[in-house]
C-alpha positions in Angstrom: -22.1 -21.5 -136.1 -25.0 -21.2 -133.7 -27.0 -23.6 -135.7 -24.1 -26.2 -135.7 -23.8 -25.9 -131.9 -27.5 -26.5 -131.4 -27.5 -29.6 -133.7 -24.9 -31.4 -131.5 -26.3 -34.6 -129.9 -26.9 -34.2 -126.2 -24.2 -35.8 -124.1 -25.1 -39.1 -122.4 -25.3 -38.9 -118.6 -22.3 -40.4 -116.9 -22.2 -42.1 -113.5 -20.1 -40.3 -111.0 -18.7 -41.6 -107.7 -16.4 -44.5 -106.8 -16.0 -47.5 -109.0 -15.5 -50.8 -107.3 -13.3 -53.3 -108.9 -13.8 -56.9 -107.7 -10.8 -59.2 -107.8 -10.9 -62.9 -106.9 -8.7 -62.5 -103.9 -11.2 -59.8 -102.5 -13.9 -62.4 -102.6 -12.3 -64.3 -99.7 -14.1 -64.0 -96.5 -13.3 -60.7 -94.7 -11.7 -60.6 -91.2 -10.8 -57.9 -88.9 -7.4 -58.3 -87.1 -9.1 -59.9 -84.0 -11.0 -62.5 -86.1 -7.8 -63.2 -88.2 -5.8 -63.6 -85.0 -8.4 -66.1 -83.6 -8.3 -68.2 -86.7 -4.5 -68.4 -86.7 -4.3 -69.1 -83.0 -7.0 -71.8 -83.2 -5.1 -73.5 -86.0 -1.8 -73.3 -84.1 -3.5 -74.8 -81.0 -4.5 -77.7 -83.1 -1.1 -78.3 -84.6 0.6 -78.0 -81.2 4.5 -77.6 -81.1 5.0 -79.8 -84.2 6.7 -77.2 -86.5 6.2 -79.2 -89.6 2.5 -79.3 -89.0 2.6 -75.6 -88.2 4.2 -74.9 -91.6 1.6 -77.0 -93.4 -1.2 -75.2 -91.6 0.2 -71.8 -92.5 0.6 -72.9 -96.1 -3.0 -74.1 -96.4 -4.4 -71.1 -94.5 -3.0 -68.6 -97.0 -5.6 -69.7 -99.5 -8.4 -68.8 -97.1 -7.1 -66.0 -95.0 -6.0 -62.5 -96.2 -2.2 -62.7 -95.4 -1.6 -59.7 -97.5 -3.7 -57.4 -95.4 -2.9 -58.9 -92.0 0.8 -59.8 -92.4 1.8 -57.8 -89.3 -0.8 -59.7 -87.2 0.4 -63.0 -88.6 4.1 -62.4 -87.8 3.3 -60.9 -84.3 1.5 -64.2 -83.5 4.3 -66.4 -84.8 7.0 -64.5 -82.9 5.2 -63.3 -79.7 2.1 -65.4 -79.5 -0.4 -62.6 -80.1 -0.9 -59.1 -81.5 1.7 -56.7 -80.0 0.8 -53.3 -78.7 3.2 -50.4 -79.3 6.3 -50.9 -77.2 6.1 -54.7 -77.6 3.6 -55.8 -74.9 0.9 -58.3 -75.4 -2.6 -57.1 -74.6 -4.1 -58.9 -71.6 -7.5 -59.4 -73.1 -6.2 -60.9 -76.3 -6.2 -64.6 -77.2 -2.6 -65.9 -77.4 -0.7 -69.1 -78.2 2.4 -70.8 -76.9 3.3 -72.0 -80.4 5.6 -69.1 -81.1 9.3 -68.1 -81.0 9.0 -66.3 -77.6 7.5 -69.4 -75.9 10.0 -71.9 -77.5 13.2 -73.3 -76.0 16.2 -70.9 -76.0 18.6 -72.8 -78.2 20.0 -72.7 -81.7 18.4 -75.9 -82.9 14.9 -74.7 -82.0 15.4 -71.4 -83.6 16.7 -73.1 -86.8 13.4 -75.1 -86.9 11.4 -71.9 -86.5 13.5 -70.2 -89.2 12.4 -73.0 -91.6 8.7 -72.2 -90.8 9.3 -68.6 -91.9 11.3 -69.6 -94.9 8.6 -72.0 -96.2 5.9 -69.4 -95.6 7.7 -66.6 -97.4 8.7 -68.9 -100.3 5.1 -69.9 -100.7 3.7 -66.4 -100.4 6.4 -64.1 -101.9 4.4 -61.0 -101.2 5.1 -61.5 -97.5 8.8 -60.6 -97.9 8.3 -56.9 -97.4 5.9 -57.4 -94.6 8.2 -59.7 -92.8 11.2 -57.3 -93.2 9.0 -54.5 -91.7 8.0 -56.7 -88.9 11.6 -57.5 -87.9 12.5 -53.8 -88.0 9.6 -53.1 -85.7 10.5 -56.0 -83.3 14.0 -54.7 -83.0 12.7 -51.2 -82.0 10.5 -53.0 -79.4 13.5 -54.9 -77.8 13.2 -53.1 -74.5 9.7 -54.4 -74.1 10.8 -58.0 -74.3 12.5 -60.2 -71.6 16.2 -61.1 -71.9 15.3 -64.6 -73.0 12.8 -63.3 -75.7 15.5 -61.0 -77.0 18.1 -63.8 -77.1 15.7 -66.0 -79.1 14.8 -63.2 -81.5 18.5 -62.5 -82.0 19.3 -66.1 -82.8 16.4 -66.3 -85.2 17.4 -63.1 -86.9 21.0 -64.2 -87.3 19.8 -67.5 -89.0 17.4 -65.6 -91.3 20.2 -63.2 -92.3 22.5 -66.1 -93.0 20.0 -67.9 -95.3 19.0 -64.7 -97.1 15.4 -64.5 -95.9 16.3 -61.1 -94.4 18.4 -58.3 -95.7 21.1 -56.8 -93.5 19.5 -53.4 -93.8 17.1 -54.4 -90.9 20.1 -53.8 -88.6 19.4 -50.1 -88.9 16.8 -50.5 -86.2 19.6 -51.4 -83.7 21.0 -47.9 -84.1 18.0 -46.5 -82.2 19.4 -44.0 -79.7 17.6 -45.5 -76.6 18.6 -49.1 -77.4 22.2 -48.1 -77.9 22.4 -45.9 -74.8 21.1 -48.7 -72.6 23.4 -51.4 -74.0 20.5 -53.4 -75.5 21.8 -53.1 -79.1 25.3 -54.4 -78.4 24.0 -57.3 -76.2 21.5 -58.3 -78.9 24.2 -58.0 -81.6 26.3 -60.5 -79.8 23.7 -63.3 -80.0 22.7 -62.3 -83.6 26.3 -62.4 -85.0 27.0 -65.6 -83.2 24.2 -67.4 -84.9 24.8 -65.7 -88.2 28.5 -66.7 -88.2 27.6 -70.2 -87.0 25.4 -70.6 -90.1 27.9 -69.1 -92.5 31.3 -67.5 -91.7 32.7 -64.0 -91.1 33.4 -63.6 -94.9 29.8 -64.2 -95.8 28.7 -61.8 -93.1 31.1 -59.1 -94.4 29.7 -59.5 -97.9 26.1 -59.0 -96.6 27.1 -56.0 -94.5 29.0 -54.4 -97.4 26.1 -54.7 -99.8 24.0 -52.4 -97.6 26.9 -50.1 -96.6 26.7 -51.4 -93.0 30.4 -52.6 -92.9 31.7 -49.4 -91.4 28.8 -48.7 -89.0 29.1 -51.5 -86.5 30.8 -49.3 -83.9 27.5 -47.3 -83.8 26.1 -50.1 -81.6 27.8 -48.2 -78.8 27.3 -44.7 -77.5 29.5 -42.0 -79.1 31.9 -41.9 -76.1 32.6 -45.7 -76.5 32.9 -45.8 -80.3 36.5 -46.9 -80.5 38.1 -50.0 -82.1 39.6 -50.8 -78.7 36.2 -50.8 -76.9 34.5 -52.7 -79.7 37.3 -55.3 -79.9 37.3 -55.9 -76.1 33.5 -56.2 -75.8 33.0 -58.7 -78.7 36.2 -60.6 -78.1 35.2 -61.2 -74.4 31.7 -62.3 -75.8 33.5 -65.0 -77.9 33.3 -63.1 -81.3 37.0 -62.5 -81.9 36.5 -62.8 -85.7 34.0 -59.9 -85.6 36.5 -57.8 -83.6 39.2 -58.5 -86.1 36.9 -57.7 -89.0 36.0 -54.3 -87.5 39.6 -53.5 -86.7 40.5 -54.4 -90.3 37.7 -52.2 -91.7 38.8 -49.3 -89.6 42.4 -49.8 -90.8 41.3 -49.9 -94.5 39.4 -46.7 -94.0 42.4 -45.0 -92.3 44.7 -46.3 -95.1 42.5 -44.9 -97.9 42.3 -41.5 -96.1 46.1 -41.5 -95.7 46.7 -42.2 -99.4 44.2 -39.5 -100.4 45.8 -36.9 -98.2 49.3 -37.9 -99.3 48.5 -37.4 -102.9 47.0 -33.9 -102.1 50.2 -33.0 -100.2 52.4 -34.2 -103.0 50.4 -32.3 -105.7 50.7 -29.1 -103.6 54.4 -29.7 -103.3 54.4 -29.7 -99.4 57.9 -30.0 -97.8 58.9 -33.6 -97.2 59.5 -32.9 -93.5 55.8 -31.9 -93.1 54.6 -35.0 -95.1 56.8 -37.3 -92.9 55.5 -35.8 -89.7 51.9 -36.1 -90.9 52.4 -39.8 -91.9 54.1 -40.7 -88.6 51.2 -39.2 -86.7 48.7 -41.2 -88.7 50.7 -44.4 -88.2 50.6 -43.9 -84.5 46.9 -42.9 -84.3 45.6 -45.7 -86.5 48.2 -48.4 -85.7 49.4 -48.6 -89.3 52.6 -50.6 -89.9 55.7 -49.2 -91.7 55.3 -51.9 -94.4 51.7 -50.7 -95.1 52.9 -47.1 -95.2 55.7 -47.8 -97.7 53.3 -49.4 -100.1 50.9 -46.4 -99.8 53.8 -43.9 -100.4 55.0 -45.9 -103.4 51.4 -46.0 -104.9 51.0 -42.3 -104.3 54.4 -41.4 -105.8 53.7 -43.4 -108.9 50.2 -42.0 -109.4 51.3 -38.4 -109.5 52.9 -38.6 -113.0 51.6 -39.0 -116.5 54.1 -41.7 -117.7 55.6 -41.8 -121.1 54.3 -44.6 -123.3 57.7 -45.2 -124.9 59.8 -47.9 -123.1 63.1 -46.2 -123.9 62.0 -42.9 -122.4 60.0 -44.1 -119.4 63.0 -45.5 -117.5 64.7 -42.1 -117.6 61.5 -40.3 -116.5 61.0 -42.8 -113.6 64.6 -42.4 -112.3 64.3 -38.6 -112.4 60.9 -38.7 -110.6 61.9 -41.4 -108.0 65.2 -39.6 -107.2 63.2 -36.6 -106.1 61.0 -38.7 -103.8 63.7 -41.1 -102.4 64.1 -39.1 -99.1 60.4 -39.6 -98.4 60.6 -43.4 -99.1 63.8 -43.6 -97.1 62.0 -42.2 -94.0 59.8 -45.3 -94.0 62.2 -48.1 -94.8 63.9 -48.3 -91.4 63.2 -52.1 -91.2 64.4 -54.9 -93.4 60.8 -56.1 -93.9 59.7 -52.6 -95.1 62.5 -52.7 -97.7 61.5 -56.1 -98.9 57.9 -54.9 -99.1 59.0 -52.0 -101.3 61.0 -54.3 -103.5 58.0 -56.5 -104.1 55.8 -53.5 -104.9 58.4 -52.3 -107.4 58.5 -55.8 -109.0 54.7 -55.9 -109.2 54.4 -52.4 -110.6 57.0 -53.1 -113.3 55.3 -56.3 -114.3 51.8 -54.8 -114.4 53.0 -51.8 -116.4 54.7 -53.2 -119.5 56.7 -50.1 -120.3 58.5 -50.5 -117.0 59.7 -54.1 -117.5 63.3 -52.9 -118.4 63.4 -50.2 -115.7 63.3 -52.6 -112.6 67.0 -52.9 -112.1 67.6 -49.1 -112.6 65.0 -48.3 -109.9 66.5 -50.8 -107.4 70.1 -49.4 -108.0 68.8 -45.9 -107.6 67.2 -46.8 -104.3 70.3 -48.6 -103.1 72.4 -45.5 -103.8 69.8 -43.2 -102.1 69.8 -45.5 -99.0 66.2 -46.5 -99.4 67.2 -50.1 -99.9 70.1 -52.0 -98.4 72.1 -55.0 -99.3 70.5 -57.7 -97.2 66.8 -57.3 -98.4 68.0 -57.1 -102.0 69.9 -60.4 -101.6 66.9 -62.0 -99.9 64.6 -60.8 -102.6 66.9 -62.3 -105.2 67.4 -65.6 -103.5 63.9 -66.6 -102.5 61.6 -63.7 -101.6 60.7 -62.5 -105.1 57.2 -62.8 -106.7 56.5 -65.2 -109.6 55.4 -62.2 -111.8 58.1 -61.6 -114.4 60.6 -63.6 -112.2 63.0 -64.7 -115.0 63.2 -61.2 -116.6 63.8 -59.4 -113.3 66.3 -61.9 -111.9 68.3 -61.7 -115.1 68.3 -57.9 -114.9 69.6 -58.1 -111.3 72.2 -60.8 -111.8 75.3 -58.5 -112.2 74.2 -56.1 -109.5 73.6 -59.0 -107.0 77.0 -60.5 -107.9 78.6 -57.1 -107.2 76.8 -56.9 -103.8 78.0 -60.3 -102.8 81.7 -59.6 -103.8 82.0 -55.9 -103.0 84.6 -55.0 -100.4 83.4 -53.1 -97.4 85.0 -49.9 -98.6 83.5 -50.0 -102.1 80.2 -48.2 -101.4 78.9 -47.5 -104.9 78.5 -50.0 -107.8 80.5 -49.5 -110.9 78.9 -48.4 -114.2 79.2 -52.0 -115.4 76.6 -53.3 -113.1 74.1 -50.4 -113.4 
């Protein structure tokens, strides 16, 4: 064994230390940020305020200058005219240019032209996307360091870039900075931003973008905690000319409250809470969140129908439904105090019976049950039959209801209950 070990060939010496890998892009002339800034500013001075010439210069310069390394410096110059110190100030001893967003005219048309410069640059050099997003997040945190006019221009530009997809709505997270919110900077900036965003697209497109990054329920955080109410938000943005944004937030808040109400209702039902307690809870929620009776009756209907495992046999499901709904009719009756609420419930029943094929023949039985239990009254049933029904299963359901509707029309005042012939 010893002999074998000694006969091994001696290992070749290896080089230790750092290996340097040369790539073509690293062979470009090196710059420090100051030299990079001087090159960009000199080029912008030569192009002047012709933004098409600016875009061409930036396109050509990317082949010679290291945009990847100095993306922050590049975007600082294009927005503020020079490299920004922490807090958003321009250093006095630095070279600067007036060919930038902050030195431009404060109007939408000019900002749209500048947005095109950024679009072309980022389309040409895709690797700048992340750097630009980081730059905008940083600029939003620096808002207090800028003048009101500079903030307005940046807000308009950001809104346009959000609309055309150059920026992702996640950058709005920077606006939730505590100091910016506290001093009202975030809300004022948001007004200008949303105006230009909605001007480019519409509120529906804005809503889709916000929803994608889970920002659709966070807009009230633009205000301090003691002012985070739908009323305050609505007043502020409506007065600023953004009624559609106010309505959107009000609607979002309402959707959240409705989902919460349905979840709690289902839990109360599964626990078997007394109806009087459930009714009290629902009425408090209606008042607190400004939820209409029509909305509540649809939530109760959905909750009632989702608490049961329904029989798959058509001949048995009607009997099961009548038994189940009879039990919950006092709860539904508490929230059908208006004709419109009754009609809403009728339409929900029609929709449910159409969407769940086993219930197709149960529609009339459910309506008659609710009539007897004083959940539904004569007038809404007749209106539904005449012209307020849905197209879904229309011929089937109208045929089912024909005899009962005839009875309702001809019944004498004293005859309170329908005969077995019409049931």
